[in-house]
C-alpha positions in Angstrom: -0.1 0.1 -0.1 2.9 2.0 0.6 3.9 2.2 -3.1 0.5 3.6 -3.9 0.2 6.0 -1.2 3.9 7.7 -2.4 2.4 7.7 -6.0 -0.6 9.6 -4.8 1.6 12.1 -2.9 3.6 12.7 -6.0 0.7 13.9 -7.9 -1.8 15.3 -5.2 -1.9 17.0 -1.7 -3.9 14.5 0.3 -4.7 13.9 3.9 -4.6 10.9 6.0 -8.5 10.6 5.6 -8.1 10.5 1.9 -5.4 7.6 2.1 -7.7 5.7 4.4 -10.5 5.9 1.9 -8.4 4.7 -1.0 -7.0 2.0 1.2 -10.5 0.9 2.5 -11.6 0.1 -1.4 -8.6 -1.4 -3.0 -7.7 -5.1 -2.9 -4.4 -6.7 -3.7 -4.3 -9.5 -6.5 -1.6 -11.8 -7.7 -1.4 -12.5 -11.3 1.0 -15.1 -12.9 2.8 -14.5 -15.9 0.7 -15.1 -19.0 -2.6 -14.9 -17.1 -5.4 -11.9 -18.1 -6.9 -9.5 -15.9 -9.5 -8.8 -18.9 -10.1 -10.5 -22.1 -12.0 -9.2 -25.4 -15.8 -9.3 -24.5 -16.1 -8.6 -21.2 -16.6 -5.8 -19.5 -13.7 -3.9 -17.5 -15.0 -3.5 -13.7 -11.4 -2.3 -12.6 -8.6 0.1 -12.6 -5.2 -1.8 -11.8 -2.3 -0.2 -9.9 0.9 -2.2 -10.6 3.0 -3.0 -7.4 5.4 -5.4 -9.1 5.6 -6.8 -12.5 4.8 -5.9 -16.2 1.5 -6.0 -18.2 0.3 -5.4 -21.4 -3.1 -4.4 -23.1 -3.7 -5.6 -26.5 -6.4 -6.6 -29.3 -6.4 -8.7 -32.1 -6.7 -7.0 -35.5 -8.6 -8.3 -38.6 -5.5 -10.2 -39.7 -5.3 -12.4 -36.4 -1.9 -10.5 -35.4 -1.8 -9.1 -31.7 -1.5 -5.1 -31.7 -0.2 -4.0 -28.5 -2.0 -0.7 -27.0 0.0 -0.2 -23.9 2.6 -1.4 -21.4 2.5 -1.0 -17.8 5.4 -1.5 -15.2 5.4 -0.7 -11.3 3.4 2.5 -10.3 1.6 2.6 -13.5 -2.2 2.2 -13.7 -3.7 -0.3 -16.2 -7.5 -0.7 -17.5 -9.6 -0.6 -20.5 -10.6 3.0 -20.2 -13.5 3.0 -22.8 -14.7 -0.4 -21.2 -14.4 1.0 -17.7 -15.6 4.5 -18.0 -18.6 3.6 -20.4 -19.4 0.2 -18.7 -19.2 -1.3 -22.3 -17.9 -4.7 -23.6 -13.9 -5.0 -23.8 -12.3 -5.1 -27.2 -9.1 -5.1 -25.3 -7.0 -7.6 -23.3 -4.9 -7.2 -20.4 -2.1 -9.6 -19.7 0.7 -10.2 -17.3 4.0 -10.6 -18.8 5.5 -11.4 -15.7 4.2 -12.5 -12.1 2.5 -9.3 -11.2 1.1 -8.1 -7.8 -1.8 -5.4 -8.4 -4.4 -3.2 -6.2 -7.6 -3.4 -7.8 -10.2 -0.4 -7.9 -13.7 -1.2 -8.9 -15.6 1.2 -10.9 -18.2 1.7 -8.3 -15.6 2.4 -5.6 -13.5 4.8 -8.0 -16.9 6.7 -8.7 -17.6 7.2 -4.8 -14.0 8.1 -3.6 -13.5 10.6 -6.4 -16.9 12.3 -5.6 -15.9 12.3 -1.7 -12.4 13.3 -2.1 -11.0 16.3 -4.2 -7.7 15.4 -3.5 -8.2 11.7 -5.0 -10.4 13.4 -7.9 -7.3 15.6 -8.7 -4.8 12.6 -8.4 -6.8 10.5 -10.9 -7.3 13.6 -13.2 -3.6 14.3 -13.3 -2.9 10.4 -14.1 -5.3 10.4 -16.8 -4.1 13.4 -18.2 -0.4 12.0 -18.2 -1.6 8.9 -20.0 -3.4 10.9 -22.5 -0.4 13.1 -23.2 1.8 9.9 -23.8 -0.8 8.4 -26.4 -1.0 11.6 -28.1 2.9 12.0 -28.3 3.0 8.5 -29.4 0.5 9.1 -32.2 2.7 12.2 -33.2 6.0 10.3 -33.2 4.5 7.5 -35.4 3.4 9.9 -38.1 6.4 12.2 -37.8 9.7 10.2 -37.2 11.7 7.5 -39.3 11.6 4.0 -37.3 14.7 4.4 -36.2 14.2 7.6 -34.5 11.2 6.1 -32.9 13.0 3.3 -31.6 15.6 5.8 -30.3 13.2 7.8 -28.7 11.5 4.8 -27.1 14.8 3.0 -26.0 16.0 6.4 -24.5 12.8 7.4 -22.6 12.0 3.5 -21.2 15.2 1.7 -21.2 13.5 -0.6 -18.5 10.9 -1.7 -20.8 13.5 -2.7 -23.7 15.3 -5.2 -21.3 11.6 -6.6 -19.8 9.6 -6.9 -23.1 10.0 -9.4 -25.8 11.1 -8.0 -29.0 8.0 -9.1 -30.8 5.7 -7.1 -28.7 8.0 -4.0 -28.6 7.9 -4.1 -32.5 4.0 -4.2 -32.3 3.8 -1.4 -29.9 6.2 0.6 -31.9 4.1 -0.3 -35.2 7.0 -2.3 -36.6 7.5 -5.7 -37.8 9.7 -7.9 -35.5 12.1 -7.9 -38.5 12.2 -4.3 -38.9 13.0 -3.8 -35.4 15.6 -6.6 -35.7 17.1 -4.7 -38.5 17.1 -1.3 -36.5 18.9 -3.4 -33.5 21.5 -5.0 -35.8 22.2 -1.6 -37.5 22.8 -0.2 -34.2 25.0 -2.9 -32.9 27.3 -2.7 -36.0 27.7 1.1 -35.8 27.7 1.1 -31.9 25.1 3.5 -31.2 
C-alpha cells in the first residue's frame, strides 16, 4: 500500500483521511505470468495499480495479429478506459508479462472516492492527463519520425521496458514488424550507437 500512497502524494496533496479512503476500497491481487486480468468480450470493472511486474494491453486485429496498445510497469495504472468508463464490452485484453501484484479498484468504488475526495479526484485526473499526453505523443511520433527515430526515442525514454519486453511485443507497440525492429537493432549494434 505504501507504493500507492507515495504515488498519490507525488501528484496530489492528500490527507490521512484520503489515504484511508482509498485503502478501504482497493484489494490486492496476484497474477501469474501470461494470465489475463481482462479479455475481449467482457466488461472492465477495475483499474489496476501495478505494485510489481509488467503487463500489456492489446487487441487482435482483423489479420489475427496482436496489436499492443500499452505496457505497464510498477507504479502505473492499467485498465481499458473505454470499457471502464462507458461500462461497455471490452475489445482489449490485459495480460501479465511477468508475475504481477496489483491493487484493484472497482468502478463503483472509484466513482465514490472521486466524488468524496477532491484530492483523490485531482490525483486520478492528473494520471489520466499524463496517460493521454503519452498516447498523443506516441501517435505524433509514429507519423513524424522514422522507424529508427521512434526506436531511439522509446529506448532512451523507457530503458527498463526494452529489457523486460519480448522484441516482437515491442515491435507491435512501436508499429513495426519484428524483422524491421531486428534490422534497427542490428544496425545499431554494428555502428555502436
